[in-house]
C-alpha positions as CSV (number, residue, x, y, z in Angstrom):
1,M,295.3,39.1,63.4
2,A,297.3,41.2,61.0
3,V,295.5,43.6,58.7
4,S,295.5,42.4,55.1
5,L,294.1,43.6,51.8
6,S,292.6,41.1,49.4
7,L,291.6,41.4,45.7
8,L,289.1,39.3,43.8
9,P,289.4,37.7,41.3
10,G,293.1,38.2,42.0
11,P,296.1,40.6,42.0
12,R,296.0,40.9,38.2
13,C,293.2,41.6,35.8
14,L,292.5,43.7,32.7
15,W,291.8,47.4,33.0
16,D,288.1,47.0,31.9
17,E,287.4,44.3,34.6
18,P,286.1,45.2,38.0
19,V,288.1,44.1,41.1
20,R,286.6,43.5,44.5
21,V,288.7,45.1,47.3
22,A,288.4,43.9,50.9
23,V,290.3,44.4,54.1
24,Q,290.5,41.9,56.9
25,G,291.9,42.0,60.5
26,L,290.5,45.4,61.5
27,A,289.0,46.2,64.9
28,P,285.2,46.3,65.0
29,Q,283.9,49.6,63.5
30,Q,287.5,50.8,63.0
31,P,287.9,54.0,60.9
32,V,290.3,53.6,58.1
33,T,291.4,55.5,54.9
34,L,292.0,53.6,51.7
35,R,294.4,55.1,49.1
36,A,295.1,54.3,45.5
37,A,298.0,55.6,43.4
38,L,299.7,54.9,40.1
39,R,302.2,56.5,37.8
40,D,301.7,56.7,34.1
41,E,304.3,56.0,31.5
42,T,305.7,59.6,31.8
43,G,306.1,59.2,35.6
44,R,303.1,61.4,36.4
45,R,301.3,60.4,39.6
46,F,297.6,59.9,40.0
47,Q,295.9,59.3,43.3
48,A,292.6,58.8,45.1
49,A,291.5,58.3,48.7
50,A,288.3,57.5,50.6
51,R,287.3,57.1,54.2
52,Y,285.6,53.9,55.5
53,R,284.5,52.2,58.6
54,A,284.9,48.4,59.3
55,D,281.9,46.3,60.1
56,A,281.2,44.6,63.5
57,G,283.5,41.7,62.5
58,G,286.4,44.0,61.6
59,R,286.0,43.4,57.9
60,L,285.7,46.0,55.1
61,D,284.3,45.0,51.7
62,L,284.1,47.9,49.2
63,A,281.3,46.1,47.4
64,R,279.1,46.5,50.5
65,A,280.5,49.4,52.5
66,P,279.8,53.0,51.4
67,A,282.7,55.5,51.4
68,L,282.2,58.2,54.0
69,G,284.0,60.9,52.0
70,G,287.2,61.7,50.2
71,S,287.6,61.5,46.4
72,F,284.1,60.0,46.3
73,S,281.3,59.0,48.6
74,G,278.6,56.3,48.7
75,L,278.8,52.7,47.5
76,E,281.4,52.7,44.8
77,P,283.3,49.4,44.6
78,M,285.6,50.8,41.8
79,G,285.7,54.3,43.2
80,L,289.4,54.1,44.0
81,F,290.1,53.6,40.3
82,W,287.8,55.9,38.4
83,S,288.4,58.8,40.9
84,L,292.2,58.8,40.4
85,Q,293.3,62.4,39.8
86,P,296.6,63.7,38.4
87,E,298.9,65.7,40.5
88,K,299.8,67.8,37.4
89,P,296.7,69.9,36.4
90,F,295.0,69.0,33.1
91,W,297.0,65.7,32.7
92,R,295.0,62.9,31.2
93,L,295.5,59.2,32.0
94,V,296.2,57.3,28.8
95,K,298.0,54.0,28.0
96,R,300.6,54.1,25.3
97,D,302.3,50.7,25.7
98,V,299.6,48.1,26.1
99,Q,302.2,45.4,26.5
100,T,302.8,46.5,30.1
101,P,300.2,46.9,32.9
102,F,299.5,49.9,35.1
103,L,300.6,49.2,38.7
104,V,298.2,50.5,41.2
105,D,299.3,50.8,44.9
106,L,296.4,50.2,47.2
107,E,297.0,51.1,50.9
108,V,295.0,51.0,54.1
109,Y,295.8,53.7,56.8
110,E,294.5,54.0,60.3
111,G,291.9,56.7,61.0
112,H,290.2,59.4,59.0
113,D,293.0,62.1,59.2
114,P,293.4,63.9,55.8
115,R,297.1,63.0,56.1
116,P,297.1,59.6,57.8
117,T,300.5,58.3,58.7
118,R,300.1,54.8,60.1
119,L,300.1,52.2,57.3
120,L,298.1,49.0,58.1
121,A,298.3,47.1,54.8
122,R,299.4,47.5,51.2
123,V,299.2,45.5,47.9
124,V,300.2,46.2,44.4
125,H,297.5,45.6,41.8
126,E,298.3,45.0,38.1
127,R,295.8,46.2,35.6
128,G,296.7,45.1,32.1
129,F,295.6,45.9,28.6
130,L,296.6,42.7,26.7
131,G,294.5,39.7,27.7
132,P,295.8,36.1,27.8
133,G,296.3,34.8,24.3
134,V,295.6,38.2,22.6
135,K,298.1,38.7,19.7
136,R,299.5,42.2,19.0
137,I,300.6,42.5,15.4
138,P,302.3,45.8,14.2
139,V,301.0,46.6,10.7
140,R,303.3,48.4,8.2
141,E,301.9,47.4,4.9
142,G,301.7,49.9,2.1
143,S,300.8,53.2,3.6
144,L,299.2,51.7,6.7
145,R,300.6,52.5,10.2
146,A,298.5,50.5,12.6
147,T,298.4,47.6,15.1
148,L,296.1,44.6,14.7
149,F,294.9,42.8,17.8
150,L,293.6,39.2,17.5
151,P,291.7,37.3,20.1
152,P,292.9,34.0,21.5
153,G,291.6,30.8,19.9
154,A,290.7,29.8,16.3
155,G,289.5,32.5,14.0
156,P,288.2,34.1,11.9
157,F,286.8,36.9,14.2
158,P,284.5,39.8,13.6
159,G,286.6,42.8,12.6
160,I,286.7,46.4,13.7
161,I,288.7,49.4,12.8
162,D,289.3,51.8,15.7
163,L,289.9,55.5,15.2
164,Y,290.7,58.3,17.7
165,G,290.6,62.1,17.4
166,T,292.8,65.1,17.1
167,G,295.5,63.9,19.6
168,G,297.2,61.9,16.8
169,G,299.5,59.0,17.3
170,L,298.6,55.4,17.6
171,C,296.1,54.7,20.4
172,E,295.9,51.0,21.1
173,Y,294.3,50.6,24.6
174,R,290.7,50.5,23.5
175,A,291.5,48.1,20.6
176,S,293.6,45.8,22.8
177,L,290.8,45.5,25.4
178,L,288.1,44.9,22.7
179,A,290.2,42.1,21.3
180,G,289.9,40.3,24.7
181,H,286.1,40.2,24.0
182,G,286.4,38.3,20.7
183,F,287.0,41.0,18.1
184,A,289.9,41.4,15.6
185,V,290.6,45.1,16.1
186,L,292.8,47.4,14.0
187,A,294.0,50.4,15.9
188,L,294.7,52.9,13.0
189,A,297.0,56.0,13.2
190,Y,296.5,58.7,10.6
191,F,298.8,61.5,11.7
192,R,301.6,62.3,14.1
193,F,303.0,58.8,14.0
194,E,306.2,57.5,12.4
195,D,306.3,58.7,8.8
196,L,302.7,59.9,8.7
197,P,302.0,63.7,8.5
198,K,303.1,65.5,11.6
199,A,300.0,67.7,11.6
200,L,296.4,67.1,10.8
201,N,296.4,68.4,7.2
202,D,294.2,67.5,4.2
203,I,292.9,63.9,4.7
204,H,292.6,61.4,1.9
205,L,290.0,58.7,2.4
206,E,292.0,56.3,0.2
207,Y,294.3,55.7,3.3
208,F,291.3,54.5,5.3
209,E,290.1,52.5,2.3
210,E,293.5,50.7,2.4
211,A,292.9,49.8,6.0
212,L,289.4,48.5,5.2
213,D,290.8,46.4,2.4
214,Y,293.5,45.1,4.7
215,M,290.9,43.9,7.2
216,L,288.6,42.4,4.6
217,Q,291.4,40.4,3.1
218,H,292.9,39.2,6.3
219,P,292.4,35.4,6.9
220,E,291.7,35.9,10.6
221,V,288.9,38.5,10.0
222,K,285.3,37.4,9.2
223,G,283.5,38.9,6.2
224,P,281.6,40.1,4.5
225,G,282.0,43.5,6.3
226,I,283.9,45.4,8.9
227,G,282.8,47.4,11.9
228,L,283.9,50.9,12.6
229,L,284.5,52.5,16.0
230,G,285.3,56.2,16.1
231,F,285.6,58.9,18.7
232,S,285.4,62.7,18.1
233,K,287.3,63.5,14.8
234,G,287.7,59.7,14.4
235,G,283.9,59.5,14.5
236,D,283.2,61.8,11.5
237,L,286.0,59.9,9.7
238,C,284.1,56.6,10.4
239,L,280.9,58.2,9.2
240,S,282.7,59.3,5.9
241,M,284.1,55.7,5.5
242,A,280.6,54.3,5.9
243,S,279.2,56.8,3.4
244,F,281.9,56.5,0.7
245,L,283.5,53.1,1.0
246,K,282.3,49.5,0.5
247,G,282.6,46.8,3.0
248,V,281.4,48.5,6.1
249,T,278.8,46.6,8.1
250,A,278.2,48.5,11.4
251,T,279.4,51.7,12.8
252,V,279.7,53.1,16.4
253,L,280.2,56.8,16.8
254,I,281.2,58.3,20.2
255,N,280.5,62.0,20.4
256,A,281.0,62.5,16.6
257,S,280.0,65.2,14.2
258,V,277.8,64.7,11.1
259,A,279.9,67.1,9.2
260,N,283.6,66.9,8.1
261,T,285.6,68.7,10.7
262,M,289.0,70.4,11.1
263,V,290.5,69.9,7.6
264,P,289.2,69.1,4.1
265,L,288.5,65.5,3.2
266,H,289.3,64.1,-0.2
267,Y,288.1,60.9,-2.0
268,K,288.8,60.4,-5.7
269,E,287.1,63.4,-7.4
270,T,285.2,64.5,-4.3
271,T,286.2,67.0,-1.7
272,L,284.3,67.8,1.5
273,P,285.4,71.1,3.0
274,N,285.6,71.2,6.8
275,I,282.8,72.8,8.7
276,E,283.4,76.5,9.5
277,F,284.4,77.4,13.0
278,D,285.0,80.8,14.6
279,L,287.6,81.0,17.5
280,E,286.2,84.4,18.4
281,R,283.1,82.5,19.8
282,L,285.3,80.6,22.3
283,K,284.1,80.8,25.9
284,I,286.5,81.0,28.8
285,T,285.2,79.5,32.0
286,E,285.7,81.1,35.5
287,S,288.7,78.8,36.0
288,G,290.3,79.9,32.8
289,L,289.5,76.9,30.7
290,V,288.4,77.0,27.1
291,D,284.9,75.9,26.2
292,L,284.7,75.0,22.5
293,V,281.0,74.1,22.1
294,D,279.9,77.3,20.4
295,I,282.7,77.8,17.9
296,W,281.2,75.4,15.3
297,S,278.8,76.5,12.6
298,N,275.5,74.7,12.2
299,P,276.2,71.9,9.7
300,F,272.6,71.9,8.5
301,E,272.5,75.6,7.5
302,K,272.6,76.1,3.7
303,R,276.0,77.8,3.7
304,N,277.5,74.8,5.4
305,C,275.8,71.9,3.6
306,Q,278.9,71.2,1.5
307,S,280.6,70.0,4.7
308,L,277.9,67.5,5.5
309,I,278.9,63.9,5.2
310,P,276.5,62.3,2.7
311,I,275.0,59.8,5.2
312,E,272.1,59.1,2.9
313,R,274.7,56.8,1.1
314,A,275.9,55.3,4.3
315,Q,275.9,51.6,5.1
316,G,274.2,50.9,8.5
317,P,273.3,50.2,11.1
318,F,274.6,52.9,13.4
319,L,275.0,53.3,17.2
320,F,275.5,56.9,18.4
321,I,277.0,57.2,21.9
322,V,276.4,60.7,23.2
323,G,277.5,62.6,26.3
324,Q,274.7,65.1,26.9
325,D,277.1,67.5,28.5
326,D,279.6,67.3,25.7
327,H,281.4,70.7,25.5
328,N,283.4,70.0,22.4
329,W,280.4,70.2,20.1
330,K,276.7,69.5,20.1
331,S,276.9,65.7,19.9
332,E,273.3,65.0,20.9
333,S,271.9,67.4,18.3
334,Y,274.1,65.9,15.7
335,A,273.0,62.4,16.5
336,Y,269.3,63.2,16.2
337,M,269.9,65.3,13.0
338,A,271.7,62.3,11.6
339,S,268.9,60.0,12.6
340,E,266.3,62.2,10.8
341,Q,268.5,62.4,7.7
342,L,269.0,58.7,7.5
343,Q,265.3,57.9,7.9
344,T,264.3,60.6,5.4
345,H,266.4,58.6,2.9
346,G,264.8,55.3,3.8
347,K,267.7,54.1,6.0
348,E,267.4,52.2,9.2
349,K,266.8,54.3,12.3
350,P,270.1,54.4,14.2
351,Q,270.4,53.5,17.8
352,I,271.1,56.6,20.0
353,I,272.2,56.3,23.6
354,C,272.4,59.6,25.5
355,Y,274.2,59.7,28.9
356,P,273.3,62.6,31.2
357,K,276.1,64.5,33.0
358,T,278.6,62.9,30.6
359,G,281.1,64.9,28.6
360,H,283.1,64.4,25.4
361,C,285.9,62.0,26.3
362,I,284.1,58.6,26.8
363,D,286.8,56.0,27.5
364,P,286.6,52.3,28.4
365,P,285.5,51.5,32.0
366,Y,287.4,52.6,35.1
367,F,289.5,55.2,33.3
368,P,289.3,58.4,35.4
369,P,286.7,60.6,33.6
370,C,288.6,63.2,31.5
371,M,286.7,66.5,32.0
372,V,289.6,68.8,31.6
373,S,292.8,68.4,29.6
374,V,295.2,70.2,27.2
375,H,293.8,70.1,23.7
376,E,296.6,69.2,21.3
377,M,295.5,71.6,18.6
378,V,294.3,74.5,20.8
379,G,297.3,74.3,23.1
380,R,295.3,75.2,26.2
381,G,293.3,73.6,28.9
382,V,289.9,72.7,27.6
383,F,286.7,71.9,29.5
384,W,285.2,68.7,27.9
385,G,282.1,68.5,30.2
386,G,280.6,65.9,32.5
387,E,280.5,65.0,36.2
388,S,282.8,62.3,37.5
389,K,280.4,59.7,38.9
390,A,277.8,59.9,36.1
391,H,280.6,60.0,33.5
392,S,282.2,56.9,35.0
393,M,278.9,55.0,35.0
394,A,278.4,56.0,31.3
395,Q,281.9,54.5,30.5
396,V,280.9,51.2,32.0
397,D,277.6,51.0,30.3
398,S,278.7,52.3,26.9
399,W,281.5,49.6,26.8
400,K,278.8,46.9,27.2
401,Q,276.6,48.6,24.5
402,I,279.5,48.7,22.0
403,Q,280.3,45.0,22.4
404,T,276.6,44.0,22.2
405,F,276.1,46.1,19.1
406,F,279.1,44.7,17.3
407,Q,278.4,41.1,18.4
408,K,274.9,41.4,17.0
409,Y,275.6,42.9,13.7
410,L,279.0,41.6,12.7
411,N,278.1,38.1,13.7
412,E,274.7,38.3,12.0
413,T,276.2,39.3,8.7
414,S,278.9,36.7,9.0
415,I,276.3,33.9,9.6
416,F,274.2,35.2,6.7
417,H,277.2,35.4,4.4
418,N,278.2,31.8,5.3
419,K,274.7,30.6,4.3
420,M,274.8,32.1,0.9
C-alpha cells in the first residue's frame, strides 16, 4: 500500500479553519517526519517540521498522535501551521491579496533524521481568505480608501470597521475572514496607501467619521450602530471613535492604549496631543532586539491627562483583548484603568480577556505568532512578547470571543431597533 496524505474536510479551506492531517500506508510504528512550507507574496519561505511515529496499524492522525519533537511537541493538530517560521529573520507572515490563497506544501519523510531525504508522500493544501460567496468591494468614495467585505446571502448584515496599527497600508485579511462569519466588514486604510498620507502625521477624526457614515448608510449594513475592531494604534483610534462619534454600538480593542498615541488627533475644535514617549528608555535585549514597553509615559499622570481619550463619553459595550506579555506597551494595565474610568462615570463594565504568555500581535487563528519583527516606524527588529504555543492558543480563542461579542451586541441592537 502506497503512503498517502489526507486532509479533512478537504484540500481547500479558509485560513481560520482547522484541517485534520492524516497519513496512511505506513509500516506499524514507523518513524516519520512531517514538513510544512509556504512562500508568501514576496517569495519569502516559511517552514516547520515535526517528528511522529505511526500507530500499530500504520496510520498517523495528527489529531491523536503527539509530535515527538521538532518545531513543536505534544498533541498539536495544527502545529505544522502555527509553528511556521521565516527563513529571513524578523519576517512576519501577512496576507496582502486576499483573493488568492496561501499554498502550503505538506510532506512526509522517512525517519527522524534532521535532514531526511526519502520523500514518502506530498500534498498541496490551499488556505484561502475569501470564503464562498463573500463579496470584496473596493471603496473609493470621498476621502475613503477601504475595502468592504459582504457575506453571502441576503442582507443586511451587522457591520464592523476594522483598523490596524502603525504598519500602514490596507490590511484586508482579518476583515475578509470575519465576513465569512456573517459580518459586513470595512477594512479601512488611513495612511501609506494610494493617495493617503505617506507617513503617520496628524490624524483627523473626520476621516473615520466618513467611514462610519458610509457604513451606517449602506443598504447591506444593519443599523442602528456599527461595531469597531482595532489593534494597537488602530485600537486607540477605535476608542476615540467610540468617544467622539455617534453611531458606534460595540467596540473590540486588541492590545490598545487608553491615550492617543504617536501623533496628535484632531476632531472639529478639539485636539488630543499624543502621549509622551522617551526613546532613551528603550531596552535592548541580549539578542539585540528593541523592547518598547517602557518608553511610554503613564497616561493617568496629571501631566499626561490631556492625551487621555475621554472614554467617559464613549458608547459601549467594550471588549478588551489583552496579551499579558505585551512588550509594546502595558496593555493589561490600560484595560483595567479604562474599566475603572468607565465605571466611575456610570458606564457598563467592559469585558476584559487576558491571555498569559501572549504578546502584542494577536492575529486570526493559525497565523504563526509574531513575537519579533521589524517595526515600520522604529526601523529595527522589535520584541513584541509572547511564547509560541500559548500565543497560538490565544489567537484561536480570541477569534471566537470577537465573533461572539459582535454577534451578541450588533444583532441585539438591530433586533431592538426593528421593534421600535
